C-alpha positions as CSV (number, residue, x, y, z in Angstrom):
1,M,44.8,56.4,-52.9
2,D,41.0,56.4,-53.1
3,S,39.8,58.4,-50.0
4,T,36.6,56.4,-49.7
5,Q,38.6,53.2,-49.4
6,V,37.9,51.0,-46.5
7,I,41.0,49.5,-44.9
8,R,40.2,45.6,-43.9
9,R,42.6,43.4,-42.1
10,P,44.4,41.3,-44.8
11,P,43.5,37.6,-45.3
12,V,45.5,34.9,-43.1
13,G,48.3,33.7,-45.2
14,P,49.4,29.8,-45.0
15,M,51.9,30.6,-42.3
16,G,49.4,32.4,-40.0
17,R,47.1,29.3,-40.6
18,I,49.9,26.9,-39.5
19,V,50.6,29.1,-36.1
20,R,47.0,29.4,-35.5
21,I,46.4,25.8,-35.7
22,A,49.6,25.2,-33.6
23,V,48.1,27.4,-30.7
24,I,45.0,26.0,-30.7
25,A,46.5,22.1,-30.5
26,V,48.8,23.1,-28.0
27,T,46.5,25.0,-25.8
28,A,43.7,22.1,-26.3
29,A,46.7,19.6,-25.1
30,L,47.8,21.4,-22.2
31,I,44.2,21.6,-21.0
32,L,43.4,17.8,-21.6
33,G,46.9,17.2,-19.9
34,S,46.0,19.1,-17.0
35,T,42.6,17.2,-16.8
36,F,44.2,13.9,-17.3
37,N,46.9,14.6,-14.5
38,V,44.3,15.6,-12.1
39,V,42.4,12.2,-12.6
40,L,45.9,10.7,-11.8
41,G,46.3,12.6,-8.7
42,N,49.3,14.4,-10.0
43,R,48.4,17.9,-8.9
44,D,51.7,19.5,-9.2
45,I,51.9,18.6,-12.9
46,A,48.2,19.4,-13.4
47,V,48.7,22.9,-12.0
48,L,51.6,23.3,-14.5
49,F,49.6,22.5,-17.3
50,A,46.8,24.9,-16.1
51,L,49.2,27.7,-15.6
52,A,51.0,27.0,-19.2
53,A,47.6,27.1,-21.3
54,P,47.1,30.8,-20.9
55,L,50.9,31.6,-22.1
56,G,49.9,29.2,-25.1
57,I,46.8,31.2,-25.8
58,S,48.8,34.6,-25.8
59,A,50.8,33.4,-28.7
60,W,47.6,34.0,-30.8
61,G,47.9,37.7,-30.1
62,F,51.5,37.6,-32.1
63,A,49.7,35.4,-34.8
64,R,47.2,38.0,-35.4
65,A,49.6,40.9,-35.5
66,G,51.5,38.9,-38.4
67,Q,54.4,38.2,-35.9
68,H,54.5,34.5,-36.7
69,E,57.9,33.9,-35.5
70,A,57.4,35.6,-32.4
71,A,54.2,33.3,-31.9
72,V,56.3,30.2,-32.6
73,V,59.0,31.2,-30.2
74,L,56.8,31.8,-27.5
75,L,54.7,28.5,-27.9
76,S,57.9,26.6,-28.2
77,S,59.4,28.0,-24.8
78,V,56.0,27.3,-23.1
79,L,56.2,23.5,-24.5
80,V,59.9,23.3,-23.4
81,A,59.2,24.5,-20.1
82,V,56.4,22.6,-19.5
83,V,58.2,19.3,-20.6
84,T,61.1,20.1,-18.7
85,L,59.0,20.7,-15.4
86,T,57.0,17.6,-16.2
87,L,59.9,15.7,-16.2
88,Y,61.5,17.0,-13.0
89,L,57.9,16.6,-11.1
90,S,56.9,13.3,-12.6
91,P,57.0,10.3,-10.2
92,L,58.3,8.2,-12.9
93,G,61.3,10.5,-13.5
94,V,62.9,11.1,-17.0
95,H,61.7,8.6,-19.1
96,D,61.5,7.7,-23.1
97,H,58.7,10.6,-23.2
98,A,61.4,13.1,-23.2
99,V,62.9,12.2,-26.6
100,I,59.3,12.3,-28.1
101,A,58.5,15.8,-26.4
102,Y,61.9,17.4,-27.2
103,A,62.4,16.1,-30.4
104,G,58.8,17.2,-31.4
105,V,59.6,20.8,-30.2
106,L,62.9,20.9,-32.1
107,L,61.2,19.5,-35.3
108,F,58.5,22.0,-35.0
109,N,61.1,25.0,-34.9
110,A,63.6,23.5,-37.3
111,L,60.3,24.0,-40.0
112,L,59.0,27.3,-38.8
113,L,61.9,29.4,-37.7
114,S,64.7,31.4,-39.4
115,R,68.1,29.9,-39.0
116,K,69.1,32.2,-36.4
117,T,66.3,31.6,-34.0
118,F,66.1,28.0,-34.7
119,F,69.6,27.4,-33.5
120,F,68.7,29.5,-30.4
121,M,65.6,27.7,-29.7
122,A,67.5,24.4,-30.1
123,L,70.1,25.4,-27.8
124,V,67.3,26.3,-25.3
125,A,65.6,22.9,-25.7
126,L,68.8,21.0,-25.3
127,V,70.1,22.9,-22.6
128,S,66.8,22.2,-20.7
129,A,66.8,18.8,-21.2
130,T,70.4,18.2,-20.3
131,A,69.6,20.0,-17.0
132,V,67.0,18.0,-16.0
133,F,68.8,14.6,-16.8
134,I,71.6,15.9,-14.7
135,L,69.2,16.5,-11.8
136,E,68.0,12.9,-12.3
137,F,71.3,11.4,-12.1
138,L,71.9,13.5,-8.9
139,G,68.4,12.2,-7.5
140,L,67.1,15.6,-7.4
141,T,64.0,15.0,-9.2
142,N,60.6,13.9,-7.7
143,S,61.0,10.4,-9.1
144,E,59.7,7.6,-7.0
145,L,61.6,4.6,-9.1
146,G,65.2,6.3,-8.5
147,S,67.5,7.1,-11.3
148,L,66.3,5.2,-14.5
149,V,68.8,7.0,-16.7
150,A,72.7,7.2,-16.9
151,W,75.0,9.1,-19.1
152,P,74.7,7.0,-22.0
153,T,70.9,7.4,-21.9
154,L,71.7,11.1,-22.0
155,I,74.3,10.8,-24.8
156,D,71.7,8.7,-26.9
157,F,69.1,11.4,-26.1
158,L,71.2,14.2,-27.4
159,L,72.2,12.0,-30.8
160,I,68.6,11.3,-31.3
161,T,67.1,14.8,-30.9
162,G,70.3,16.5,-32.6
163,L,69.8,14.1,-35.5
164,V,66.1,14.8,-35.7
165,G,66.5,18.7,-35.6
166,F,69.3,18.3,-38.2
167,I,66.9,16.2,-40.9
168,G,64.1,18.5,-40.2
169,R,65.9,21.7,-40.9
170,T,67.8,20.3,-43.6
171,V,64.6,19.2,-45.2
172,A,63.1,22.9,-44.7
173,E,66.2,24.3,-46.1
174,I,66.1,22.3,-49.3
175,L,62.5,22.5,-49.9
176,F,61.5,26.0,-48.9
177,G,64.9,27.9,-47.9
178,S,64.5,29.6,-44.4
179,I,60.7,29.4,-43.9
180,G,61.4,32.3,-41.1
181,D,63.4,34.5,-43.5
182,A,60.7,33.8,-46.4
183,Q,58.0,35.0,-43.9
184,Q,59.7,38.2,-43.2
185,N,60.5,38.8,-46.8
186,A,56.6,38.4,-47.1
187,I,55.8,41.1,-44.6
188,K,58.4,43.8,-45.9
189,D,58.8,45.4,-49.0
190,P,61.8,44.2,-50.9
191,V,62.6,47.5,-52.4
192,T,62.8,50.0,-49.3
193,G,63.2,47.1,-46.5
194,L,60.1,48.9,-44.7
195,S,57.0,47.1,-43.3
196,N,54.2,46.3,-46.2
197,R,50.6,47.2,-46.1
198,E,49.8,43.7,-44.4
199,R,52.4,44.4,-41.6
200,F,51.8,48.0,-41.1
201,I,48.1,47.2,-40.6
202,G,48.8,44.6,-38.0
203,L,51.5,46.8,-36.0
204,A,49.6,49.9,-36.3
205,V,46.4,48.6,-34.7
206,Q,48.8,47.3,-31.7
207,R,50.2,50.7,-31.2
208,L,47.3,52.6,-31.0
209,R,45.7,50.2,-28.4
210,A,49.3,50.8,-26.3
211,T,48.9,54.5,-26.8
212,D,48.4,56.2,-23.2
213,S,45.0,58.1,-22.6
214,D,47.1,61.3,-22.5
215,E,49.2,60.8,-25.4
216,F,48.4,61.4,-29.2
217,G,49.4,59.8,-32.3
218,V,49.8,60.9,-35.9
219,L,49.3,58.9,-39.0
220,M,50.7,60.0,-42.2
221,V,50.1,59.0,-45.9
222,A,52.0,60.4,-48.6
223,D,51.9,59.9,-52.6
224,I,55.3,60.7,-54.5
225,D,54.4,63.3,-57.3
226,N,54.9,61.8,-60.9
227,F,56.6,58.8,-59.8
228,R,55.0,56.7,-63.0
229,R,56.8,59.8,-65.2
230,M,59.9,58.8,-63.0
231,N,59.9,55.3,-64.1
232,H,60.0,56.1,-67.4
233,V,62.5,58.9,-67.3
234,V,65.3,57.5,-65.2
235,G,64.4,53.9,-65.2
236,H,62.9,51.3,-63.0
237,S,66.1,50.6,-60.9
238,A,66.9,54.4,-60.4
239,A,63.2,54.5,-59.5
240,D,63.5,51.8,-56.9
241,R,66.5,53.7,-55.5
242,I,64.4,56.7,-54.8
243,L,61.7,54.9,-53.1
244,A,64.6,53.4,-50.9
245,E,65.9,57.0,-50.4
246,V,62.3,58.2,-49.2
247,G,62.2,55.4,-46.6
248,R,65.6,56.2,-45.4
249,R,65.0,59.9,-45.0
250,V,61.8,59.1,-43.1
251,T,63.4,56.8,-40.9
252,V,66.1,59.3,-39.7
253,T,63.4,61.9,-39.5
254,V,61.0,60.0,-37.2
255,P,63.1,57.1,-35.7
256,G,61.0,54.5,-33.9
257,A,58.0,55.4,-36.0
258,L,56.2,52.9,-37.8
259,I,56.7,53.4,-41.4
260,A,55.6,51.2,-44.4
261,R,55.3,51.4,-48.3
262,I,51.7,50.7,-48.8
263,G,51.6,50.8,-52.6
264,D,53.7,51.5,-55.6
265,D,54.4,55.2,-54.8
266,E,52.3,55.5,-51.5
267,F,53.9,55.6,-47.9
268,A,52.2,55.4,-44.5
269,I,53.9,56.7,-41.2
270,L,52.6,56.3,-37.8
271,E,54.1,58.0,-34.7
272,T,52.6,57.6,-31.2
273,G,53.4,58.6,-27.8
274,V,53.3,62.4,-29.2
275,A,52.7,65.0,-26.3
276,N,49.9,67.2,-27.9
277,E,48.2,68.2,-31.1
278,A,51.1,70.7,-32.0
279,A,53.7,68.3,-31.6
280,A,51.7,65.9,-34.0
281,Y,51.6,68.7,-36.7
282,D,55.3,69.1,-36.2
283,V,56.1,65.5,-37.0
284,A,53.9,65.6,-40.0
285,Q,55.6,68.7,-41.2
286,R,59.3,67.4,-40.8
287,C,58.4,64.2,-42.7
288,S,56.9,66.3,-45.6
289,A,60.0,68.1,-45.8
290,A,62.0,64.9,-45.8
291,M,60.0,63.9,-49.0
292,R,61.3,66.8,-50.8
293,F,64.9,66.5,-51.8
294,E,67.2,65.9,-55.0
295,F,68.5,62.7,-55.8
296,A,70.4,61.3,-58.8
297,G,69.4,64.3,-60.6
298,V,65.8,64.2,-60.2
299,S,63.8,66.7,-57.7
300,V,61.6,64.5,-55.8
301,H,58.3,65.9,-54.1
302,A,55.6,64.3,-52.3
303,A,51.8,65.1,-51.2
304,L,51.3,64.4,-47.7
305,G,48.3,64.3,-45.5
306,F,47.7,63.6,-41.7
307,A,45.2,62.9,-39.1
308,I,45.6,63.0,-35.4
309,Y,44.8,60.0,-32.9
310,P,42.5,60.3,-30.8
311,R,41.4,63.6,-32.2
312,D,40.1,62.4,-35.5
313,A,39.3,58.8,-34.6
314,N,39.9,56.0,-32.3
315,G,40.3,53.1,-35.1
316,L,43.1,52.6,-37.3
317,E,40.4,52.3,-40.4
318,S,38.8,55.7,-39.5
319,L,42.3,56.9,-39.0
320,L,43.3,56.2,-42.3
321,M,40.3,57.5,-44.1
322,A,40.8,60.9,-42.3
323,A,44.4,60.8,-43.3
324,D,43.4,59.8,-47.2
325,N,41.0,62.7,-47.2
326,S,43.7,65.2,-46.2
327,L,46.2,63.8,-48.5
328,A,43.3,64.2,-51.5
329,Q,43.3,68.1,-50.2
330,A,47.3,68.3,-50.2
331,K,47.0,67.1,-53.7
332,L,44.8,70.1,-54.7
333,Q,47.5,72.4,-53.5
334,P,49.8,74.0,-56.1
335,T,52.5,74.4,-53.8
336,G,53.5,72.7,-50.5
337,R,51.2,70.1,-50.9
338,F,50.7,69.4,-47.2
339,A,47.4,68.9,-45.2
340,G,46.1,67.9,-42.3
341,T,43.1,67.8,-39.6
342,W,44.8,70.2,-37.4
343,E,46.6,73.6,-37.8
344,P,48.2,75.9,-35.5
345,K,46.6,79.1,-34.7
346,S,48.1,82.0,-36.4
């Protein structure tokens, strides 16, 4: 890895653009809806829309970190809550807009979420809708027109929205497979199951920001020695198993750490919430030891360099550069092949 390389945030992919557009559209709609209801004199609904707008904006943070499914779930949850409470508070009671609103959310989820999450959100939407219908039947909503719906209306609603969700999901599965699952594959390394470079950068920035002022973090970068030669000697399939074993051993060594394969034979590990610099050094040393093992008749070794947060840098790019410099020093060592920006006093 080039120690002079500057790490930049990866470009936004198609899924990221879709989610960001959705966040902007929903937030703008909530703000306009609040204004519109103020003009109509529906103050309770106007306040509801105004309170929901910041929640919609908060989905942007998930989108920036590459957690697109989480962003869609948050956005959809906000929409379901707003639609349900609007129908409850509206002087018009439950009306045809319910079908349009819930069906729209269901279709949005059908196209963008993984199967499991889609079914969960569909259940949330349908239960919320059924609850507000029942409240309307019982005369417990703010409707000034009396109940305009009956049980057949609820059945029609469930059939229509269910059909919209089913068709949307079927089309998505046939054309694209499970988009949410594909998105997860796009941010994970298929060989090791670890995060890839894009996901690592997004999550690492979040973790560093969440680190308390009295805590430390340690960022490690490692290269497997002679990995290209391994590919030729044992074959690509066996070499892939070696990579997976490296990921497994490091995961066991530092459970809860952010671990990623960021290149062919390159790994990055970030551990936060460390008590002090000595503890950070210990974490790096244990990771280095975990990357030395015998597997399928091959002796696996790796060079590892580390940098300590916030001692060496306050930002991810600078911290990666410091760790890369340490890795370059580790590669110069004939044995041990372990270096960092801090060492215990002898």
